[in-house]
PAZALO-688280 format. One record per residue: y, z, x of N, C-alpha, C in turn; residue number from 1; residue in one letter. Coordinates in steps of 0.1 Angstrom, whole numbers, plus 2048, in hexadecimal, padded with zeros to 3 digits. Layout:
BEGIN
(rec (Y,Z,X),(Y,Z,X),(Y,Z,X),NUM,"A");
...
This chain:
BEGIN
(rec (641,714,87D),(649,70E,872),(64B,717,866),1,"M");
(rec (63F,71E,863),(640,727,858),(649,733,85B),2,"K");
(rec (649,737,868),(652,742,86C),(660,73E,86B),3,"K");
(rec (663,732,86F),(671,72D,86E),(675,72C,85F),4,"L");
(rec (66D,727,856),(670,726,848),(672,734,842),5,"L");
(rec (66A,73D,847),(66B,74B,842),(678,751,846),6,"F");
(rec (67C,74F,853),(688,754,858),(694,74E,851),7,"A");
(rec (694,741,84E),(69F,73B,847),(6A0,741,839),8,"I");
(rec (694,742,832),(694,748,824),(69A,756,824),9,"A");
(rec (696,75E,82F),(69A,76C,82F),(6A9,76C,832),10,"L");
(rec (6AE,764,83A),(6BD,763,83D),(6C4,760,830),11,"F");
(rec (6BF,756,829),(6C6,751,81C),(6C6,75C,812),12,"A");
(rec (6BA,763,811),(6BA,76E,807),(6C3,779,80B),13,"A");
(rec (6C4,77C,818),(6CD,787,81D),(6DC,783,81A),14,"S");
(rec (6DF,776,81D),(6ED,772,81A),(6F0,773,80B),15,"A");
(rec (6E6,76F,803),(6E9,770,7F5),(6EA,77E,7F0),16,"C");
(rec (6E1,787,7F5),(6E1,795,7F1),(6EE,79C,7F5),17,"A");
(rec (6F4,798,800),(700,79F,805),(70C,798,802),18,"F");
(rec (70B,78C,7FB),(717,785,7F8),(71F,780,804),19,"G");
(rec (718,77C,80E),(71F,779,81B),(72A,76F,81A),20,"A");
(rec (729,766,811),(733,75B,810),(73D,75D,805),21,"D");
(rec (73C,768,7FE),(744,76B,7F2),(752,770,7F6),22,"K");
(rec (75C,76A,7F0),(76A,76F,7F3),(76D,77B,7EB),23,"T");
(rec (778,781,7ED),(77C,78D,7E6),(77E,789,7D7),24,"M");
(rec (784,77D,7D5),(786,778,7C7),(778,777,7C0),25,"A");
(rec (76F,771,7C7),(762,76F,7C1),(75A,77C,7BD),26,"E");
(rec (75D,786,7C5),(757,793,7C3),(75E,79B,7B8),27,"L");
(rec (769,796,7B3),(770,79D,7A9),(773,794,79D),28,"N");
(rec (769,78E,797),(76B,784,78C),(772,789,780),29,"P");
(rec (771,797,77E),(778,79D,772),(787,79F,774),30,"E");
(rec (78C,79D,780),(79A,7A0,783),(7A4,799,77A),31,"F");
(rec (7A2,78C,778),(7AB,784,771),(7AD,78A,763),32,"E");
(rec (7A2,78D,75C),(7A3,792,74E),(7A9,7A0,74E),33,"G");
(rec (7A7,7A8,758),(7AD,7B5,758),(7BC,7B4,75A),34,"R");
(rec (7C0,7AB,763),(7CF,7A9,765),(7D6,7A4,759),35,"M");
(rec (7CF,79A,752),(7D5,795,746),(7D8,7A0,73B),36,"K");
(rec (7CE,7A9,73B),(7CF,7B4,731),(7DA,7BE,735),37,"A");
(rec (7DC,7C0,742),(7E5,7CA,747),(7F4,7C5,748),38,"A");
(rec (7F6,7B9,74A),(804,7B4,74B),(80B,7B3,73E),39,"L");
(rec (818,7B5,73E),(821,7B3,733),(82B,7A8,737),40,"T");
(rec (833,7A4,72D),(83C,799,730),(845,79B,73B),41,"E");
(rec (84A,7A7,73D),(854,7AA,747),(850,7B4,752),42,"N");
(rec (843,7B6,753),(83E,7BF,75D),(83D,7B9,76B),43,"S");
(rec (83F,7C1,775),(83E,7BC,783),(831,7C0,789),44,"L");
(rec (82A,7B7,78F),(81D,7B9,795),(81D,7B7,7A4),45,"A");
(rec (818,7C2,7AB),(817,7C1,7BA),(809,7C2,7BE),46,"L");
(rec (804,7BA,7C7),(7F7,7BB,7CD),(7F9,7C4,7D9),47,"F");
(rec (7F2,7D0,7D9),(7F5,7DA,7E3),(7E8,7DD,7EA),48,"H");
(rec (7E9,7DD,7F8),(7DE,7E1,800),(7E4,7E8,80C),49,"F");
(rec (7DC,7EF,815),(7E2,7F6,81F),(7D8,7F9,82B),50,"T");
(rec (7DD,7FE,836),(7D5,802,841),(7CB,7F8,845),51,"D");
(rec (7D0,7ED,84A),(7C8,7E2,84F),(7C0,7E5,85C),52,"V");
(rec (7C7,7EC,865),(7C2,7F1,872),(7BB,7E5,879),53,"H");
(rec (7C2,7DA,87B),(7BD,7CE,882),(7B0,7C8,87D),54,"S");
(rec (7AD,7CB,871),(7A1,7C4,86B),(7A4,7B6,866),55,"D");
(rec (7A4,7AD,86F),(7A9,79F,86B),(7A0,798,861),56,"K");
(rec (793,79C,861),(78A,795,858),(78D,79A,849),57,"V");
(rec (78F,7A7,847),(792,7AB,83A),(7A0,7A7,836),58,"E");
(rec (7AA,7A7,840),(7B7,7A2,83C),(7B7,794,837),59,"F");
(rec (7AF,78B,83D),(7AE,77E,839),(7A9,77D,82B),60,"A");
(rec (7A0,785,827),(79A,786,81A),(7A5,789,80F),61,"R");
(rec (7AE,793,813),(7B8,797,80A),(7C3,78C,808),62,"Y");
(rec (7C6,785,813),(7D0,77A,812),(7CA,76F,809),63,"C");
(rec (7BD,76C,80A),(7B7,762,802),(7B7,766,7F3),64,"E");
(rec (7B4,773,7F1),(7B4,778,7E3),(7C2,776,7DD),65,"F");
(rec (7CC,77A,7E5),(7D9,779,7DF),(7DD,76B,7DC),66,"Y");
(rec (7D9,762,7E5),(7DC,754,7E2),(7D5,74F,7D6),67,"K");
(rec (7C9,754,7D3),(7C1,750,7C8),(7C8,754,7BB),68,"T");
(rec (7CD,761,7BB),(7D2,767,7AE),(7E1,769,7AF),69,"Y");
(rec (7E8,761,7B7),(7F7,763,7B9),(7FE,762,7AC),70,"E");
(rec (7F9,75B,7A3),(801,759,796),(802,766,78E),71,"R");
(rec (7F9,76F,791),(7FA,77C,78A),(802,787,791),72,"Y");
(rec (808,783,79D),(80F,78D,7A5),(81D,788,7A7),73,"F");
(rec (826,792,7A9),(834,78E,7AD),(835,78F,7BD),74,"D");
(rec (82D,798,7C3),(82D,799,7D2),(820,7A0,7D6),75,"D");
(rec (81E,7A0,7E3),(813,7A8,7E9),(819,7B1,7F4),76,"A");
(rec (815,7BD,7F5),(81B,7C7,7FE),(80F,7CE,806),77,"V");
(rec (811,7CE,813),(808,7D6,81B),(810,7E2,820),78,"C");
(rec (80B,7EE,81E),(813,7FA,821),(80F,801,82F),79,"T");
(rec (80D,7F8,839),(80C,7FD,846),(7FF,7FF,84D),80,"G");
(rec (800,804,859),(7F5,805,862),(7EE,7F8,864),81,"D");
(rec (7F6,7EF,86A),(7F1,7E1,86C),(7E8,7E0,878),82,"L");
(rec (7EA,7E9,882),(7E2,7E9,88E),(7D8,7F4,88E),83,"V");
(rec (7CE,7F3,895),(7C3,7FC,896),(7C7,80B,899),84,"E");
(rec (7CD,80D,8A4),(7D2,81A,8A8),(7E1,819,8AD),85,"E");
(rec (7E4,80F,8B5),(7F1,80E,8BA),(7F4,7FF,8BE),86,"S");
(rec (7FE,7FD,8C6),(802,7F0,8CA),(7F8,7E9,8D4),87,"W");
(rec (7EF,7F1,8D9),(7E5,7EB,8E2),(7DB,7E3,8DB),88,"V");
(rec (7DB,7E5,8CD),(7D1,7DE,8C5),(7D6,7D1,8C0),89,"N");
(rec (7CE,7C9,8BA),(7D1,7BB,8B6),(7DA,7BB,8AA),90,"D");
(rec (7E6,7B4,8AB),(7EE,7B0,89F),(7F0,7A1,89E),91,"F");
(rec (7EB,79A,8A8),(7EC,78B,8A7),(7E5,786,89B),92,"D");
(rec (7DB,78D,896),(7D3,788,88B),(7DC,785,87F),93,"Y");
(rec (7E7,78D,87D),(7F0,78C,871),(7F6,77F,870),94,"W");
(rec (7FD,77A,87A),(804,76D,87A),(7FA,762,87A),95,"G");
(rec (7EE,764,87F),(7E4,75A,87F),(7DC,758,872),96,"G");
(rec (7DE,760,868),(7D7,760,85C),(7DE,758,851),97,"T");
(rec (7D9,74E,84C),(7DF,746,841),(7E3,750,835),98,"P");
(rec (7EF,74F,830),(7F3,757,825),(7FB,764,829),99,"G");
(rec (7FB,767,836),(802,773,83B),(811,773,837),100,"H");
(rec (817,767,836),(825,767,833),(828,76B,825),101,"E");
(rec (81E,76D,81D),(820,772,80F),(81F,781,80E),102,"K");
(rec (81B,788,819),(819,796,819),(825,79E,81E),103,"I");
(rec (82B,7A6,816),(836,7AF,81A),(831,7BB,821),104,"L");
(rec (839,7C0,82B),(834,7CB,833),(83D,7D7,832),105,"I");
(rec (837,7E3,831),(83D,7F0,833),(835,7F6,83F),106,"A");
(rec (83C,7FC,849),(835,800,855),(82D,80D,853),107,"L");
(rec (822,80F,85B),(81B,81B,85B),(81D,822,868),108,"G");
(rec (817,82E,86A),(819,836,876),(813,82F,882),109,"N");
(rec (807,829,881),(802,822,88D),(80A,816,892),110,"H");
(rec (812,811,889),(81A,805,88C),(826,809,895),111,"D");
(rec (828,816,897),(833,81A,89F),(82E,820,8AC),112,"A");
(rec (821,821,8AE),(81B,828,8BA),(819,81D,8C5),113,"L");
(rec (81F,81F,8D0),(81E,816,8DB),(810,817,8E2),114,"L");
(rec (80C,823,8E5),(800,825,8EC),(7F8,831,8E6),115,"D");
(rec (7EC,82F,8E2),(7E5,83A,8DA),(7DC,842,8E3),116,"H");
(rec (7DD,842,8F0),(7D5,849,8F9),(7D7,858,8F6),117,"E");
(rec (7CC,85F,8F3),(7CB,86D,8F0),(7D3,872,8E4),118,"N");
(rec (7D7,868,8DB),(7DF,86C,8D0),(7D8,876,8C6),119,"W");
(rec (7CB,875,8C5),(7C4,87E,8BC),(7C4,88C,8C1),120,"K");
(rec (7C7,88E,8CE),(7C7,89B,8D3),(7D4,8A3,8D0),121,"A");
(rec (7DE,89B,8CE),(7EB,8A2,8CC),(7F5,899,8C5),122,"S");
(rec (7FB,89E,8BA),(805,897,8B3),(811,894,8BB),123,"Y");
(rec (813,89B,8C6),(81F,899,8CE),(820,88B,8D3),124,"N");
(rec (815,884,8D4),(816,876,8D9),(81E,86D,8D0),125,"V");
(rec (820,871,8C3),(828,869,8BA),(836,86A,8BD),126,"W");
(rec (83A,875,8C4),(848,875,8C9),(84A,86E,8D6),127,"D");
(rec (840,86F,8DF),(841,86A,8ED),(83F,85B,8EC),128,"V");
(rec (836,855,8E4),(833,847,8E5),(837,83F,8D9),129,"N");
(rec (841,844,8D2),(846,83C,8C6),(84F,830,8CB),130,"L");
(rec (84C,825,8C4),(855,819,8C6),(862,81C,8BF),131,"A");
(rec (86D,815,8C4),(87A,816,8BD),(879,80E,8B0),132,"T");
(rec (883,810,8A7),(883,807,89B),(885,7F9,89F),133,"M");
(rec (88D,7F6,8A9),(88F,7E8,8AD),(883,7E2,8B2),134,"G");
(rec (87B,7E9,8BA),(86E,7E4,8BF),(864,7E1,8B3),135,"E");
(rec (863,7EA,8AA),(85A,7E8,89F),(85F,7DC,896),136,"T");
(rec (86C,7DB,895),(871,7D0,88D),(86D,7C2,894),137,"Y");
(rec (86F,7C2,8A1),(86C,7B5,8A8),(85E,7B2,8A7),138,"N");
(rec (855,7BC,8A7),(847,7B9,8A7),(841,7B6,89A),139,"K");
(rec (845,7BE,890),(83E,7BD,883),(847,7B6,878),140,"F");
(rec (854,7B5,879),(85D,7B0,86F),(863,7A2,873),141,"F");
(rec (868,7A1,87F),(870,796,883),(869,788,880),142,"A");
(rec (85C,787,884),(855,77A,882),(852,777,873),143,"P");
(rec (854,780,86A),(84F,77E,85C),(859,780,851),144,"F");
(rec (863,789,853),(86B,78E,848),(873,784,841),145,"I");
(rec (876,779,848),(87E,76E,842),(877,768,837),146,"K");
(rec (869,769,836),(861,763,82C),(860,76C,81F),147,"D");
(rec (865,778,820),(861,782,815),(86B,782,80A),148,"W");
(rec (877,77C,80C),(881,77C,801),(887,78A,7FE),149,"G");
(rec (887,792,809),(88D,7A0,807),(89B,7A1,80D),150,"V");
(rec (8A2,7AC,80A),(8AF,7AF,80F),(8AD,7B8,81B),151,"I");
(rec (8B1,7B5,827),(8AE,7BD,833),(8BA,7BB,83D),152,"Y");
(rec (8BA,7C4,846),(8C3,7C3,852),(8BB,7C0,85E),153,"E");
(rec (8C0,7B7,866),(8B9,7B4,873),(8B7,7C0,87B),154,"Q");
(rec (8AB,7C3,880),(8A8,7CE,888),(8A5,7DB,881),155,"G");
(rec (8A5,7DA,873),(8A2,7E6,86B),(894,7E4,865),156,"K");
(rec (88C,7EE,865),(87F,7ED,860),(87D,7F3,852),157,"T");
(rec (887,7F0,849),(887,7F3,83B),(88E,7E8,834),158,"Y");
(rec (88B,7E6,827),(890,7DB,81F),(88E,7DE,810),159,"W");
(rec (895,7D6,808),(892,7D7,7FA),(892,7C9,7F4),160,"Y");
(rec (88C,7C8,7E8),(88B,7BB,7E1),(88D,7BE,7D2),161,"K");
(rec (896,7B6,7CB),(898,7B7,7BD),(890,7AD,7B5),162,"D");
(rec (88C,7B1,7A9),(885,7A8,7A0),(88D,7A8,793),163,"Y");
(rec (897,7A0,791),(8A0,7A1,786),(899,7A0,778),164,"P");
(rec (88F,797,778),(888,795,76B),(880,7A2,767),165,"K");
(rec (87B,7A9,771),(873,7B5,76E),(87B,7C2,76E),166,"N");
(rec (888,7C0,773),(891,7CC,774),(88B,7D7,77D),167,"K");
(rec (886,7D2,789),(880,7DB,793),(886,7D8,7A0),168,"V");
(rec (888,7E3,7A8),(88C,7E2,7B6),(881,7E8,7BE),169,"R");
(rec (87B,7E1,7C7),(871,7E5,7D1),(878,7E9,7DE),170,"L");
(rec (876,7F5,7E3),(87B,7F9,7EF),(870,7FD,7F9),171,"I");
(rec (871,7F8,805),(867,7FC,810),(86E,804,81A),172,"A");
(rec (868,80F,81E),(86E,818,828),(865,819,835),173,"L");
(rec (86B,81C,840),(864,81E,84C),(860,82D,84D),174,"D");
(rec (853,830,84D),(84F,83D,84D),(84F,845,85A),175,"C");
(rec (852,83D,865),(850,843,872),(85E,847,879),176,"M");
(rec (868,848,871),(875,84D,877),(874,85C,878),177,"L");
(rec (879,861,883),(878,870,885),(886,875,88A),178,"R");
(rec (88B,87E,883),(899,883,887),(89A,887,895),179,"P");
(rec (88F,88D,89A),(890,892,8A8),(88F,887,8B3),180,"R");
(rec (88B,87B,8AE),(88A,870,8B8),(894,865,8B4),181,"R");
(rec (895,862,8A8),(89D,856,8A3),(8A8,85B,899),182,"N");
(rec (8B0,865,89D),(8B9,86B,893),(8C2,861,88C),183,"A");
(rec (8C8,858,894),(8D1,84E,88E),(8CA,845,884),184,"E");
(rec (8BE,840,888),(8B6,837,880),(8B2,83E,873),185,"D");
(rec (8AE,84B,874),(8AA,852,869),(8B5,854,85F),186,"E");
(rec (8C1,858,864),(8CD,85A,85C),(8D1,84D,855),187,"A");
(rec (8D0,842,85C),(8D4,835,857),(8CB,831,84C),188,"A");
(rec (8BD,833,84E),(8B4,82F,843),(8B6,837,836),189,"Q");
(rec (8B9,844,838),(8BB,84D,82C),(8C8,849,825),190,"L");
(rec (8D2,846,82C),(8DF,841,826),(8DC,834,81E),191,"R");
(rec (8D5,82B,825),(8D2,81E,81F),(8C9,820,812),192,"W");
(rec (8C0,829,813),(8B7,82C,807),(8BF,831,7FB),193,"F");
(rec (8C8,83A,7FE),(8D1,83F,7F3),(8D9,834,7ED),194,"K");
(rec (8DE,82B,7F5),(8E6,81F,7F0),(8DD,816,7E8),195,"E");
(rec (8D1,814,7EC),(8C8,80C,7E4),(8C5,812,7D7),196,"C");
(rec (8C3,81F,7D6),(8C1,825,7CA),(8CD,824,7C0),197,"L");
(rec (8D9,826,7C6),(8E5,824,7BE),(8E6,816,7B9),198,"M");
(rec (8E3,80C,7C1),(8E4,7FE,7BD),(8DA,7FB,7B2),199,"G");
(rec (8CE,801,7B2),(8C4,7FF,7A8),(8C9,806,79B),200,"A");
(rec (8CF,811,79C),(8D4,818,78F),(8DF,810,789),201,"R");
(rec (8E8,80A,791),(8F2,802,78C),(8ED,7F6,784),202,"A");
(rec (8E2,7F1,788),(8DC,7E5,782),(8D2,7E9,777),203,"K");
(rec (8CF,7F6,776),(8C5,7FB,76C),(8B7,7F5,770),204,"N");
(rec (8B4,7F6,77D),(8A7,7F2,782),(89E,7FE,784),205,"Y");
(rec (892,7FD,782),(888,807,786),(885,805,795),206,"T");
(rec (884,811,79C),(881,810,7AB),(872,814,7AD),207,"V");
(rec (86C,80C,7B6),(85F,810,7BB),(860,80F,7CA),208,"V");
(rec (85A,818,7D2),(85C,819,7E0),(84E,818,7E7),209,"V");
(rec (84E,80E,7F1),(842,80D,7FA),(845,816,806),210,"A");
(rec (83C,81F,808),(83D,829,812),(82F,82D,817),211,"F");
(rec (82D,82C,824),(81F,82E,829),(819,83C,826),212,"H");
(rec (821,846,828),(81C,854,826),(81B,859,818),213,"F");
(rec (812,862,815),(813,869,808),(81F,873,808),214,"P");
(rec (822,878,7FD),(82E,881,7FC),(82A,88E,802),215,"L");
(rec (834,895,808),(833,8A2,80E),(830,8AC,803),216,"W");
(rec (827,8B6,806),(823,8C1,7FE),(81E,8BC,7F0),217,"K");
(rec (816,8B1,7F0),(812,8AB,7E4),(805,8B1,7DE),218,"S");
(rec (804,8B1,7D1),(7F8,8B5,7CA),(7F3,8AA,7C1),219,"E");
(rec (7E7,8AA,7BD),(7E1,8A0,7B5),(7E8,89F,7A7),220,"A");
(rec (7EB,893,7A3),(7F0,891,796),(7E6,896,78B),221,"L");
(rec (7EB,89E,782),(7E2,8A5,779),(7DA,89B,771),222,"D");
(rec (7CD,89C,771),(7C4,894,768),(7C1,886,76D),223,"G");
(rec (7C6,883,77A),(7C4,875,77F),(7B7,873,786),224,"C");
(rec (7B0,869,783),(7A3,866,78A),(7A5,85E,797),225,"I");
(rec (7B1,859,79A),(7B3,852,7A6),(7B7,85C,7B1),226,"F");
(rec (7AE,865,7B3),(7B0,870,7BD),(7A4,874,7C4),227,"N");
(rec (7A5,877,7D0),(79A,87E,7D7),(79B,88D,7D6),228,"W");
(rec (790,894,7D8),(790,8A2,7D5),(799,8AB,7DE),229,"K");
(rec (79B,8A6,7EA),(7A3,8AD,7F4),(7B2,8A8,7F3),230,"N");
(rec (7BB,8B1,7F6),(7C9,8AC,7F7),(7CC,8A6,804),231,"K");
(rec (7D5,89C,805),(7D8,896,812),(7E0,89F,81B),232,"P");
(rec (7DD,89E,828),(7E5,8A5,832),(7F3,89F,832),233,"D");
(rec (7FD,8A8,831),(80B,8A3,830),(814,8AA,83A),234,"S");
(rec (80E,8AF,845),(815,8B7,84E),(821,8B0,855),235,"A");
(rec (81F,8A3,856),(82A,89B,85E),(836,898,855),236,"W");
(rec (836,899,848),(83F,892,840),(84B,899,83B),237,"Y");
(rec (84D,8A5,841),(858,8AD,83B),(866,8A7,83C),238,"E");
(rec (868,89E,846),(875,898,847),(878,88E,83C),239,"C");
(rec (86E,88B,834),(870,882,828),(873,88A,81B),240,"F");
(rec (875,897,81C),(879,89F,811),(887,899,80C),241,"D");
(rec (88F,895,816),(89C,890,812),(89B,883,809),242,"A");
(rec (891,87B,80B),(88F,86F,803),(88B,873,7F5),243,"Y");
(rec (882,87D,7F4),(87E,881,7E6),(88A,887,7DF),244,"Q");
(rec (892,88F,7E7),(89E,895,7E1),(8A8,88A,7DC),245,"E");
(rec (8A9,87F,7E4),(8B2,874,7E0),(8AD,86D,7D3),246,"A");
(rec (8A0,86C,7D2),(89A,866,7C5),(89D,870,7BA),247,"V");
(rec (89B,87D,7BC),(89D,886,7B2),(8AC,885,7AC),248,"D");
(rec (8B6,884,7B5),(8C4,883,7B1),(8C6,876,7AA),249,"K");
(rec (8BF,86C,7AF),(8C0,85E,7A8),(8BB,85F,79A),250,"F");
(rec (8B0,866,798),(8AA,867,78A),(8B3,870,781),251,"K");
(rec (8B9,87A,787),(8C1,883,77F),(8CE,87C,77A),252,"K");
(rec (8D2,872,782),(8DE,86A,77E),(8DA,85E,775),253,"K");
(rec (8CE,85E,770),(8CA,853,767),(8C2,848,76D),254,"G");
(rec (8BE,849,77A),(8B6,83F,781),(8A8,83F,77C),255,"G");
(rec (8A2,834,77D),(894,832,779),(88B,830,786),256,"S");
(rec (881,839,787),(878,838,793),(86A,838,78F),257,"F");
(rec (862,82E,794),(854,82D,790),(84B,835,799),258,"A");
(rec (84B,832,7A6),(842,83A,7AF),(844,836,7BD),259,"C");
(rec (83E,83E,7C6),(83C,83A,7D4),(82E,835,7D6),260,"W");
(rec (82C,82B,7DE),(81E,826,7E0),(81C,823,7EF),261,"F");
(rec (810,826,7F4),(80D,824,802),(7FE,826,805),262,"G");
(rec (7FC,82C,811),(7EE,82E,815),(7EC,83A,81E),263,"G");
(rec (7E9,837,82B),(7E8,840,836),(7DC,849,835),264,"H");
(rec (7D9,84E,829),(7CF,859,828),(7C0,853,82A),265,"T");
(rec (7BF,846,827),(7B1,840,826),(7A9,846,81B),266,"H");
(rec (7B0,84B,811),(7AA,851,805),(7B3,84D,7FA),267,"W");
(rec (7AD,84D,7EE),(7B6,84B,7E2),(7BC,859,7DE),268,"D");
(rec (7C9,858,7DC),(7D1,864,7D7),(7DC,85F,7CD),269,"Y");
(rec (7DD,866,7C2),(7E9,865,7BA),(7EF,873,7B8),270,"T");
(rec (7FA,875,7BF),(7FF,883,7C1),(80E,884,7BD),271,"N");
(rec (812,891,7BB),(820,894,7B9),(823,8A0,7C2),272,"V");
(rec (82F,8A1,7C6),(834,8AD,7CD),(839,8B6,7C1),273,"N");
(rec (833,8C3,7C1),(837,8CC,7B5),(846,8CE,7B4),274,"P");
(rec (84E,8CC,7C0),(85C,8CE,7BF),(863,8C2,7B8),275,"E");
(rec (85C,8B7,7B8),(861,8AB,7B1),(856,8A5,7A9),276,"Y");
(rec (852,8AB,79E),(846,8A7,797),(847,89A,78F),277,"P");
(rec (853,894,78F),(854,887,788),(855,87C,792),278,"D");
(rec (850,87E,79F),(84F,874,7A9),(840,873,7AD),279,"Q");
(rec (83A,868,7AA),(82C,866,7AC),(82A,85E,7B9),280,"I");
(rec (820,862,7C0),(81C,85B,7CD),(80E,855,7CB),281,"S");
(rec (80D,848,7CD),(800,841,7CD),(7FB,83E,7DB),282,"L");
(rec (7F0,843,7DF),(7EA,83F,7EC),(7DD,838,7E9),283,"C");
(rec (7DA,82D,7F0),(7CE,826,7EE),(7C7,827,7FC),284,"I");
(rec (7BA,826,7FC),(7B2,827,808),(7B3,81A,810),285,"T");
(rec (7AE,81A,81C),(7B0,810,826),(7AA,802,822),286,"A");
(rec (7B1,7F7,825),(7AB,7EA,824),(79D,7E9,82A),287,"L");
(rec (79D,7ED,837),(791,7EB,83F),(786,7F5,83A),288,"T");
(rec (77A,7F0,837),(76F,7F9,833),(76B,803,83E),289,"R");
(rec (76E,7FF,84A),(769,808,856),(771,815,857),290,"F");
(rec (77D,815,850),(785,821,850),(788,827,842),291,"K");
(rec (77F,824,839),(780,829,82B),(77A,837,82A),292,"C");
(rec (781,840,824),(77C,84D,823),(774,850,817),293,"G");
(rec (779,84E,80B),(773,854,7FF),(76C,84A,7F6),294,"C");
(rec (76C,83D,7FA),(766,833,7F1),(759,82D,7F7),295,"M");
(rec (750,829,7EE),(744,823,7F2),(746,814,7F5),296,"R");
(rec (746,810,801),(749,802,805),(73D,7FB,80B),297,"R");
(rec (739,7F0,806),(72E,7E8,80A),(731,7DA,80C),298,"T");
(rec (72F,7D5,818),(732,7C7,81C),(72B,7BE,813),299,"N");
(rec (732,7B3,80E),(72B,7A9,805),(72B,7AC,7F7),300,"G");
(rec (730,7B8,7F3),(731,7BC,7E5),(740,7BD,7E1),301,"T");
(rec (742,7C0,7D4),(750,7C2,7CF),(756,7CD,7D7),302,"K");
(rec (74E,7D7,7DB),(754,7E3,7E2),(758,7E0,7F0),303,"S");
(rec (756,7D4,7F6),(75A,7D1,803),(769,7D2,804),304,"Q");
(rec (770,7CF,7FA),(77F,7CE,7FA),(785,7D9,7F1),305,"D");
(rec (791,7DC,7F4),(798,7E6,7EB),(7A7,7E4,7EB),306,"I");
(rec (7AD,7E2,7E0),(7BB,7E0,7DE),(7BF,7E4,7D0),307,"A");
(rec (7CC,7E5,7CD),(7D1,7E8,7C0),(7DA,7DD,7BB),308,"N");
(rec (7DA,7DA,7AF),(7E5,7D4,7A8),(7EE,7DF,7A2),309,"A");
(rec (7FA,7E0,7A7),(803,7EA,7A2),(80D,7E3,799),310,"L");
(rec (80D,7E7,78C),(815,7E0,782),(820,7E9,77D),311,"I");
(rec (82D,7E6,77E),(838,7EE,77A),(83E,7E8,76E),312,"I");
(rec (83F,7F0,763),(846,7EB,757),(852,7F3,754),313,"D");
(rec (85E,7EE,757),(86A,7F4,755),(86D,7F8,746),314,"H");
(rec (869,7EF,73D),(86B,7F1,72F),(864,7FD,729),315,"D");
(rec (857,7FF,72D),(84F,80A,727),(84F,816,731),316,"S");
(rec (856,815,73C),(856,81F,747),(848,824,74A),317,"H");
(rec (83F,81A,74D),(832,81D,751),(82E,815,75E),318,"T");
(rec (825,81A,765),(81E,811,76F),(80F,812,76D),319,"F");
(rec (809,807,770),(7FB,805,76F),(7F5,802,77D),320,"K");
(rec (7E9,807,77F),(7E1,804,78B),(7D4,7FD,786),321,"V");
(rec (7D2,7F1,78B),(7C5,7EA,789),(7BE,7E9,796),322,"V");
(rec (7B3,7F0,798),(7AC,7F0,7A4),(7A5,7E2,7A6),323,"R");
(rec (7A6,7DD,7B2),(79F,7D1,7B6),(795,7D4,7C1),324,"I");
(rec (788,7D1,7BE),(77E,7D4,7C8),(778,7E1,7C5),325,"G");
(rec (776,7E9,7D0),(76E,7F6,7CF),(775,800,7C5),326,"C");
(rec (76D,804,7BB),(772,80C,7B1),(769,818,7AE),327,"D");
(rec (760,81C,7B7),(758,828,7B6),(759,830,7C3),328,"I");
(rec (75C,83D,7C2),(75D,844,7CE),(74F,84A,7D2),329,"D");
(rec (74F,851,7DD),(742,855,7E3),(73B,860,7DA),330,"T");
(rec (742,865,7D1),(73C,86F,7C7),(739,869,7BA),331,"E");
(rec (73B,85C,7B9),(737,855,7AC),(743,854,7A2),332,"G");
(rec (74F,858,7A6),(75A,858,79C),(75F,849,79C),333,"V");
(rec (761,844,790),(765,836,78E),(774,836,78C),334,"V");
(rec (77B,82D,793),(789,82B,792),(78C,81C,790),335,"R");
(rec (790,818,784),(792,80A,781),(7A1,807,77D),336,"R");
(rec (7A6,80F,774),(7B3,80C,76F),(7BA,819,76C),337,"T");
(rec (7C7,819,76C),(7CF,825,768),(7DD,821,763),338,"M");
(rec (7E2,828,759),(7EF,826,754),(7F6,833,754),339,"T");
(rec (802,833,75A),(80A,840,75B),(818,83E,756),340,"V");
(rec (81D,848,74E),(82A,848,74A),(832,84F,756),341,"D");
(rec (83A,846,75C),(841,84C,769),(84D,854,765),342,"Y");
(rec (851,855,759),(85C,85E,755),(857,86C,754),343,"K");
(rec (84A,86D,74F),(845,87B,74C),(83A,87E,756),344,"T");
(rec (836,875,75F),(82A,877,768),(81E,87A,761),345,"S");
(rec (81B,874,756),(80F,877,74E),(806,86A,74E),346,"K");
(rec (7F9,86D,751),(7F0,862,750),(7ED,85F,741),347,"V");
(rec (7F0,852,73D),(7EE,84E,72F),(7E0,849,72D),348,"L");
(rec (7DB,841,736),(7CD,83B,735),(7C7,83A,743),349,"E");
(rec (7BA,83B,744),(7B3,838,750),(7A4,836,74D),350,"Q");
(rec (79E,82F,756),(790,82D,756),(78A,82A,764),351,"E");
């Protein structure tokens, strides 16, 4: 009997120590105050996470967090890699998770891969085993996109959404189009993107783009602590130079552009391409702690989860990042908040 009582006490102590029953909201009690301080009357707030990789347990935590604090956000966006490696992995978890209908999707590279056998040995598999745009639309968009309130074309894996009160246009792009494999789809997306930019300029809206990959040839934003010490590998992304060029022309004609935001790297990066130094790319590490590179993640503590509140303010031409969850990297660098002037690409405040 004493052994049984000891075992029960030990289990209870362990559960308490590791916060086994605590939700993401409970582990971040300071979040509400930080958001109240960061928001302005007309700012747009997005709940951003990425790289789920079939981690249904963590995904459910994020959906519950968003439901708890939905009043502080205008939308929630997941920037891709919904499946572990490829289509052979679980995606049924998404539709089976309460709150999934509130999460907007931009596709990642793994979401276009049909069969990941031997993919680590050769990048050529991404050409051989890529799904078509129509196939990825049917799998990842068709069951859900009607709930997002976005402007889209059936069968196309890109979309946009306007927020008139905030004067912001959110654009989501498909990162896995390749001219050598999907030349027509690639050309169509680029034309569509340029039209979206022109439409935003006509309305005097600031543009923010959800895009899974970091920018090509990117370097760390000067003085920014939301960065890992190594630069991200960007060998795949040269075909998206045309998209940065389109944004550059948009800005030179008077358009307002806040940033690109995504993931893919499984590290924190805030980067710019030196050829387009006024276009900032925000990459956040993976939702799943099992694939997180640079952050100290411990189950049952605040660091179990990691997401950003991305706040766009058209009036002051700034964006703010409020970190939710894990905010200390493996070398002890703290990353909690950041404010950037997106017209000058200057960090104004950070801690």
